Wavefront OBJ file of the C-alpha trace (Angstrom):
o trace
v 52.650 -7.040 -25.220
v 53.618 -7.380 -21.568
v 51.481 -4.364 -20.677
v 48.414 -6.011 -22.209
v 49.100 -9.250 -20.316
v 49.286 -7.385 -17.027
v 46.159 -5.443 -17.902
v 44.269 -8.701 -18.489
v 45.637 -10.169 -15.262
v 44.607 -7.088 -13.290
v 41.120 -7.125 -14.745
v 40.868 -10.795 -13.740
v 42.075 -9.934 -10.232
v 39.525 -7.138 -9.926
v 36.688 -9.399 -11.070
v 37.722 -12.147 -8.631
v 38.207 -9.778 -5.734
v 34.994 -7.897 -6.384
v 33.000 -11.119 -6.564
v 34.602 -12.394 -3.368
v 34.148 -9.190 -1.423
v 30.588 -8.258 -2.331
v 28.877 -11.460 -1.307
v 26.234 -10.562 1.282
v 26.583 -13.768 3.289
v 28.588 -12.583 6.261
v 30.316 -14.954 8.678
v 27.997 -15.738 11.598
v 30.735 -15.442 14.222
v 31.065 -11.742 13.423
v 28.429 -9.414 14.800
v 28.041 -7.980 11.318
v 24.460 -6.767 11.280
v 24.701 -5.106 14.671
v 27.809 -3.039 13.876
v 26.837 -2.443 10.273
v 23.300 -1.532 11.321
v 24.714 0.985 13.819
v 26.934 2.529 11.145
v 24.091 2.658 8.643
v 21.823 4.307 11.213
v 24.390 6.979 12.096
v 25.279 7.568 8.443
v 21.607 7.810 7.464
v 21.101 10.472 10.141
v 24.057 12.411 8.726
v 22.451 12.360 5.271
v 19.386 13.911 6.905
v 21.428 16.754 8.381
v 22.013 15.359 11.899
v 25.791 15.724 12.073
v 28.041 14.219 14.743
v 31.540 14.950 16.041
v 32.340 11.452 17.302
v 32.198 7.946 15.919
v 31.107 4.634 17.462
v 32.026 3.642 20.991
v 34.893 1.156 21.098
v 34.938 -1.767 23.478
v 38.123 -0.369 24.997
v 37.030 1.686 28.015
v 34.176 3.394 26.191
v 36.586 5.327 23.974
v 35.146 7.285 21.027
v 37.130 9.004 18.281
v 36.341 11.021 15.143
v 33.524 9.751 12.865
v 35.396 9.565 9.538
v 33.841 6.215 8.761
v 30.313 7.639 8.907
v 31.152 10.590 6.676
v 33.127 8.465 4.191
v 30.020 6.485 3.223
v 27.404 9.216 3.717
v 27.557 10.375 0.051
v 27.131 6.755 -1.104
v 24.102 6.225 1.113
v 22.661 9.592 0.126
v 22.899 8.846 -3.617
v 21.891 5.172 -3.685
v 19.819 4.874 -0.473
v 20.818 1.217 -0.106
v 23.061 -0.686 2.269
v 24.280 -2.752 -0.704
v 25.828 0.371 -2.225
v 27.915 0.787 0.933
v 29.147 -2.812 0.669
v 30.040 -2.288 -2.992
v 31.786 1.000 -2.187
v 33.861 -0.719 0.499
v 34.896 -3.429 -1.961
v 35.839 -0.809 -4.549
v 37.894 1.035 -1.916
v 40.011 -2.083 -1.344
v 40.417 -2.641 -5.081
v 41.618 0.958 -5.455
v 44.032 0.446 -2.532
v 45.479 -2.732 -4.082
v 45.918 -0.972 -7.423
v 47.650 1.900 -5.619
v 50.011 -0.562 -3.917
v 50.900 -2.040 -7.306
v 51.508 1.413 -8.797
v 53.741 2.369 -5.869
v 55.717 -0.870 -6.066
v 56.232 -1.785 -9.699
v 58.906 0.790 -10.652
v 61.143 -0.401 -7.818
v 60.234 -4.085 -7.580
v 59.130 -4.897 -11.130
v 55.690 -5.638 -12.540
v 55.604 -9.400 -11.968
v 56.779 -9.368 -8.355
v 54.498 -6.432 -7.550
v 51.557 -8.187 -9.173
v 52.197 -11.461 -7.302
v 52.531 -9.534 -4.029
v 49.182 -7.837 -4.571
v 47.567 -11.211 -5.319
v 49.019 -12.680 -2.116
v 47.516 -9.809 -0.120
v 44.194 -9.909 -2.008
v 43.687 -13.642 -1.434
v 44.377 -13.460 2.308
v 41.278 -14.227 4.358
v 41.343 -11.202 6.665
v 41.660 -8.832 3.685
v 38.692 -10.524 1.990
v 36.687 -10.197 5.199
v 37.629 -6.522 5.632
v 36.781 -5.705 2.029
v 33.297 -7.170 2.311
v 32.568 -5.801 5.784
v 32.290 -2.000 5.809
v 32.946 -0.870 9.358
v 35.372 0.964 11.595
v 37.059 -2.362 12.479
v 37.842 -3.227 8.850
v 37.661 -0.406 6.290
v 40.803 1.356 7.522
v 42.942 -1.565 6.297
v 42.467 -0.239 2.749
v 44.011 3.073 3.812
v 46.768 1.268 5.689
v 47.789 -0.657 2.558
v 48.626 2.630 0.846
v 50.025 4.271 3.979
v 52.566 1.532 4.739
v 53.611 1.034 1.115
v 54.202 4.761 0.686
v 56.602 4.760 3.641
v 58.497 1.665 2.526
v 58.814 2.488 -1.168
v 59.327 6.262 -1.130
v 62.975 7.267 -1.388
v 62.405 10.929 -0.670
v 59.276 12.696 0.480
v 58.393 16.334 0.240
v 57.086 18.259 3.234
v 53.488 18.188 1.995
v 53.624 14.416 1.450
v 54.804 13.941 5.048
v 51.985 16.194 6.264
v 49.322 14.303 4.309
v 50.699 10.937 5.458
v 50.257 12.257 8.992
v 46.620 13.041 8.193
v 46.126 9.580 6.667
v 47.721 7.952 9.716
v 45.436 9.949 12.004
v 42.349 8.933 10.043
v 43.400 5.266 10.338
v 43.818 5.550 14.125
v 40.448 7.310 14.410
v 38.870 4.398 12.579
v 40.262 2.052 15.238
v 42.884 2.864 17.918
v 44.197 -0.707 17.849
v 46.109 0.393 14.745
v 48.167 3.081 16.493
v 51.357 1.030 16.863
v 51.204 -0.143 13.251
v 50.698 3.491 12.148
v 53.454 5.179 14.149
v 56.192 2.567 13.737
v 56.645 2.985 9.939
v 57.073 6.735 10.334
v 59.719 6.503 13.060
v 61.566 3.702 11.273
v 61.703 5.671 8.029
v 62.765 8.894 9.721
v 65.225 7.629 12.312
v 66.651 4.343 11.023
v 66.508 4.609 7.253
v 66.704 8.151 5.954
v 70.179 9.651 5.911
v 69.400 13.284 6.677
v 70.409 16.085 8.987
v 68.728 16.192 12.374
v 66.922 19.447 11.556
v 65.136 17.764 8.648
v 64.125 14.860 10.854
v 62.697 17.307 13.404
v 60.828 19.114 10.613
v 59.354 15.816 9.382
v 58.258 14.907 12.915
v 56.556 18.295 13.316
v 54.809 18.047 9.932
v 53.701 14.458 10.433
v 52.274 15.001 13.908
v 50.636 18.271 12.898
v 48.669 16.336 10.296
v 48.147 13.407 12.655
v 46.804 15.459 15.557
v 44.635 17.600 13.283
v 42.419 14.566 12.684
v 41.433 14.528 16.365
v 39.967 18.058 16.327
v 36.331 16.802 16.130
v 36.842 14.770 19.313
v 38.415 17.738 21.107
v 35.439 19.926 20.147
v 33.043 17.242 21.390
v 34.892 16.992 24.705
v 34.881 20.744 25.216
v 31.155 20.816 24.500
v 30.288 17.880 26.784
v 32.625 18.352 29.733
v 35.261 15.764 28.769
v 32.836 12.873 29.098
v 34.945 10.534 26.905
v 38.118 11.222 28.881
v 36.268 10.655 32.156
v 34.854 7.371 30.899
v 38.212 6.245 29.496
v 39.945 6.571 32.870
v 36.932 5.341 34.818
v 35.584 1.922 35.785
v 35.187 0.789 32.152
v 38.958 0.536 31.804
v 39.130 -1.855 34.724
v 36.291 -3.831 33.157
v 38.177 -4.064 29.860
v 41.387 -5.117 31.572
v 39.700 -7.986 33.379
v 41.449 -10.210 35.878
v 41.651 -13.212 33.548
v 43.222 -11.083 30.835
v 45.825 -9.605 33.198
v 46.749 -13.069 34.449
v 47.269 -14.394 30.921
v 49.553 -11.583 29.691
v 52.977 -12.884 28.704
v 52.231 -16.526 29.401
v 53.376 -19.142 26.886
v 49.868 -20.665 26.515
v 48.484 -17.176 25.862
v 51.038 -16.505 23.137
v 50.478 -19.902 21.514
v 46.730 -19.355 21.623
v 46.969 -15.903 20.028
v 49.176 -17.251 17.267
v 46.714 -20.068 16.587
v 43.920 -17.514 16.491
v 45.608 -15.842 13.507
v 45.632 -19.081 11.466
v 42.160 -18.725 9.869
v 43.040 -15.206 8.734
v 46.448 -16.009 7.269
v 47.408 -19.711 7.103
v 51.110 -19.265 7.894
v 50.116 -17.387 11.099
v 51.723 -14.351 12.729
v 54.762 -16.350 13.866
v 55.109 -17.753 10.371
v 55.248 -14.224 8.964
v 57.831 -13.268 11.585
v 59.949 -16.324 10.693
v 59.844 -15.471 6.977
v 60.878 -11.875 7.660
v 63.713 -12.952 9.984
v 65.009 -15.525 7.491
v 64.849 -13.013 4.627
v 66.659 -10.401 6.707
v 69.504 -12.682 7.800
v 69.796 -14.142 4.307
v 70.759 -10.756 2.899
v 71.263 -8.086 5.502
v 70.873 -4.506 4.401
v 71.573 -1.472 6.548
v 68.282 0.201 5.647
v 66.335 -2.871 6.787
v 67.686 -2.922 10.340
v 65.064 -0.464 11.506
v 62.242 -2.375 9.830
v 63.405 -5.650 11.376
v 63.588 -4.034 14.815
v 60.044 -2.746 14.258
v 58.891 -6.248 13.311
v 60.313 -7.609 16.563
v 58.608 -4.882 18.613
v 55.179 -5.224 17.040
v 55.309 -9.052 17.065
v 56.272 -9.198 20.737
v 53.636 -6.623 21.664
v 51.017 -8.551 19.707
v 51.811 -11.932 21.241
v 52.242 -10.690 24.816
v 49.493 -8.098 25.166
v 47.000 -9.172 22.508
v 43.393 -10.018 23.351
v 41.428 -12.864 21.840
v 39.432 -10.606 19.508
v 40.332 -11.488 15.948
v 40.020 -8.099 14.264
v 42.346 -6.564 16.867
v 45.118 -8.557 15.150
v 44.486 -7.278 11.638
v 46.761 -4.178 11.658
v 49.601 -6.298 13.052
v 49.019 -9.015 10.461
v 48.968 -6.467 7.632
v 52.117 -4.785 8.967
v 53.892 -8.145 9.033
v 52.551 -9.259 5.654
v 53.607 -6.066 3.895
v 57.025 -6.186 5.561
v 57.379 -9.782 4.351
v 56.558 -8.646 0.802
v 59.392 -6.117 0.806
v 61.896 -8.426 2.528
v 61.223 -11.470 0.332
v 62.169 -9.461 -2.780
v 65.853 -9.757 -1.850
v 65.667 -13.545 -1.522
v 66.645 -15.802 -4.408
v 63.608 -17.074 -6.354
v 61.424 -14.490 -4.627
v 58.677 -14.779 -7.258
v 58.415 -18.537 -6.698
v 58.285 -17.975 -2.942
v 55.408 -15.488 -3.257
v 53.602 -17.887 -5.608
v 53.861 -20.622 -2.959
v 52.369 -18.247 -0.371
v 49.466 -17.536 -2.749
v 48.901 -21.289 -3.153
v 48.888 -21.702 0.653
v 46.276 -18.927 0.947
v 44.015 -20.596 -1.592
v 44.511 -24.120 -0.226
v 43.633 -23.131 3.340
v 41.051 -20.434 2.644
v 38.263 -20.804 5.251
v 35.193 -21.623 3.167
v 33.003 -21.045 6.231
v 33.173 -17.358 5.254
v 30.658 -18.251 2.579
v 28.260 -20.201 4.752
v 24.701 -18.920 4.772
v 24.203 -16.322 7.449
v 21.739 -13.615 8.425
v 21.052 -11.389 5.419
v 20.222 -7.731 5.956
v 18.359 -7.613 2.647
v 15.916 -10.262 3.850
v 15.607 -8.438 7.176
v 14.582 -5.295 5.299
v 12.058 -7.113 3.098
v 10.416 -8.752 6.119
v 10.318 -5.463 8.004
v 8.679 -3.625 5.107
v 5.921 -6.242 5.084
v 5.523 -5.891 8.858
v 5.123 -2.106 8.549
v 2.068 -2.697 6.387
v 0.443 -4.647 9.222
v 1.449 -2.536 12.241
v 0.907 1.212 12.424
v 4.160 2.567 13.806
v 4.259 6.012 15.445
v 6.325 8.624 13.597
v 8.192 9.680 16.757
v 9.088 8.431 20.230
v 9.888 4.809 19.305
v 12.769 2.694 20.585
v 13.798 -0.756 19.369
v 14.778 -4.090 20.889
v 16.023 -7.101 18.930
v 16.048 -10.708 20.106
v 18.226 -13.068 18.065
v 21.246 -15.362 18.409
v 23.762 -12.521 18.585
v 23.843 -11.264 22.153
v 25.208 -7.826 21.180
v 22.271 -7.091 18.859
v 19.807 -6.030 21.573
v 19.562 -2.336 20.515
v 18.441 -3.461 17.052
v 20.535 -0.930 15.161
v 19.558 -2.307 11.752
v 15.892 -1.668 12.583
v 16.740 1.842 13.747
v 18.360 2.391 10.350
v 15.335 1.015 8.488
v 12.954 3.184 10.516
v 15.052 6.318 9.979
v 15.380 5.512 6.289
v 11.588 5.446 6.031
v 11.085 8.776 7.756
v 10.529 7.752 11.398
v 12.256 9.616 14.243
v 13.834 6.946 16.439
v 15.033 7.463 20.009
v 18.613 6.478 20.791
v 19.664 3.353 22.667
v 20.104 5.262 25.932
v 16.525 6.601 26.056
v 14.341 3.565 26.730
v 13.021 5.086 29.942
v 11.791 8.224 28.142
v 10.497 6.576 24.954
v 6.752 6.328 24.449
v 6.817 3.196 22.279
v 8.954 0.079 22.022
v 9.275 -2.059 18.896
v 10.365 -5.564 19.882
v 11.586 -7.783 17.036
v 12.151 -11.480 17.723
v 13.996 -13.609 15.180
v 13.815 -16.592 17.570
v 10.067 -17.142 17.402
v 7.255 -15.979 19.658
v 8.534 -14.649 22.997
v 6.977 -14.516 26.445
v 7.360 -10.754 26.692
v 5.437 -10.510 29.946
v 8.128 -12.520 31.749
v 11.104 -11.358 29.717
v 14.001 -10.043 31.770
v 16.457 -7.714 30.080
v 17.792 -4.233 30.675
v 15.937 -2.623 27.770
v 12.491 -3.893 28.835
v 13.138 -2.918 32.432
v 14.218 0.574 31.418
v 11.150 1.029 29.238
v 8.932 0.217 32.223
v 5.233 -0.711 32.405
v 3.712 -1.250 28.980
v 0.814 -2.639 27.038
v 0.844 -4.505 23.737
v -0.802 -2.441 20.966
v 0.286 -4.415 17.907
v 1.696 -7.782 16.916
v 2.406 -9.479 13.606
v 4.529 -12.212 12.067
v 6.412 -12.251 8.768
v 7.967 -15.625 7.947
v 9.870 -16.594 11.118
v 10.130 -13.095 12.604
v 7.705 -11.677 15.182
v 7.100 -7.947 15.628
v 5.562 -6.471 18.803
v 4.664 -2.831 19.381
v 4.306 -1.686 22.986
v 3.020 1.601 24.344
v 4.221 2.846 27.692
v 1.529 2.705 30.370
v 0.724 6.156 31.729
l 1 2 3 4 5 6 7 8 9 10 11 12 13 14 15 16 17 18 19 20 21 22 23 24 25 26 27 28 29 30 31 32 33 34 35 36 37 38 39 40 41 42 43 44 45 46 47 48 49 50 51 52 53 54 55 56 57 58 59 60 61 62 63 64 65 66 67 68 69 70 71 72 73 74 75 76 77 78 79 80 81 82 83 84 85 86 87 88 89 90 91 92 93 94 95 96 97 98 99 100 101 102 103 104 105 106 107 108 109 110 111 112 113 114 115 116 117 118 119 120 121 122 123 124 125 126 127 128 129 130 131 132 133 134 135 136 137 138 139 140 141 142 143 144 145 146 147 148 149 150 151 152 153 154 155 156 157 158 159 160 161 162 163 164 165 166 167 168 169 170 171 172 173 174 175 176 177 178 179 180 181 182 183 184 185 186 187 188 189 190 191 192 193 194 195 196 197 198 199 200 201 202 203 204 205 206 207 208 209 210 211 212 213 214 215 216 217 218 219 220 221 222 223 224 225 226 227 228 229 230 231 232 233 234 235 236 237 238 239 240 241 242 243 244 245 246 247 248 249 250 251 252 253 254 255 256 257 258 259 260 261 262 263 264 265 266 267 268 269 270 271 272 273 274 275 276 277 278 279 280 281 282 283 284 285 286 287 288 289 290 291 292 293 294 295 296 297 298 299 300 301 302 303 304 305 306 307 308 309 310 311 312 313 314 315 316 317 318 319 320 321 322 323 324 325 326 327 328 329 330 331 332 333 334 335 336 337 338 339 340 341 342 343 344 345 346 347 348 349 350 351 352 353 354 355 356 357 358 359 360 361 362 363 364 365 366 367 368 369 370 371 372 373 374 375 376 377 378 379 380 381 382 383 384 385 386 387 388 389 390 391 392 393 394 395 396 397 398 399 400 401 402 403 404 405 406 407 408 409 410 411 412 413 414 415 416 417 418 419 420 421 422 423 424 425 426 427 428 429 430 431 432 433 434 435 436 437 438 439 440 441 442 443 444 445 446 447 448 449 450 451 452 453 454 455 456 457 458 459 460 461 462 463 464 465 466 467 468 469 470
């Protein structure tokens, strides 16, 4: 009977989570369409046989790593030819990860506690956001759920399991390097502080793990060898100084900075990062266990690093928050009335859930419908076109979503670094009619002298086609 009850509860959880994660109204403060449009464009090109060895450029010093995110969703885009399928696939990935966490936990921690823990994670705002936002800044959290739980729960691991966990950890870091501390700490804690084994076995585990981990960077190494180490040169060049700006360096370690960063985590998890740390510390000192010393030391390290060196970019916090939340799950189990405590945390999540996530925002489906109507009115050239987007999001200038839509419909689009060599420029304004003759931006300047050869309007969006003057 109990099995049927849990089955019903899990089906209910899946239905709730799937409904919550597959809404297409993305939060306006996230540059969703720009990043998602870029990923769709690159993935669409992969489905057409244009393979790549590197993924998107990170804001950190122009760094680029392996493109696992593009290839993960390429089969989905190839089969369904719709951005919605990618959103659904991302939501399903998180559901699968949550189910995997439950399956890993329940034999050791019991069905009810494991189920409540999964609900607490699934109702946390940053997990909801990540599950409904396919992208290199979010999707890897699904993999991290399984990765961390496997380290914490597993009593003994075979050599192949250690090797594959190294591969999984490497894939996570390639998705976003901000996760590197959260990836490496669980391995070292489990190997050095927890597992009672001979030193030769620890050395073997380290070799196996890092063999798998470093293997995931092979595509980047091949790209560097082919292009004269351009990424490495950029990483240690002026872009690093730009990323580590003066204001940021001045704020590191200051009390106001730490308070601000902690407050910044509140919308994503109501009890905040410091709240999670306090819960873990209280649970640890309530019932100290030798095997938890390493995990508690890791919590201190990652919390201090987060609060001292963190930047005010919300998704940079997510691996730290997930590390702390999962650690809290495993520490709370040893506290009296642990199930009641987790239930209270679920109630706090629901009571303080930021409903602004569901405010109406720019919808890529409507963008596509408008653009398809515009294509019927303007004859677009099959090759040699570049794009420029004007809207409220300042990072959207390259118009990646329009590059994706053009590529999807068989057009060959120039990349965002080739305005000066492109023959045509498609300017899309979502802010009304623009004075393009007096417009001042880098893209227009790079394109050079031009003449207007087509213009149309669909609803509130204007489309201009320019040809370069010869």
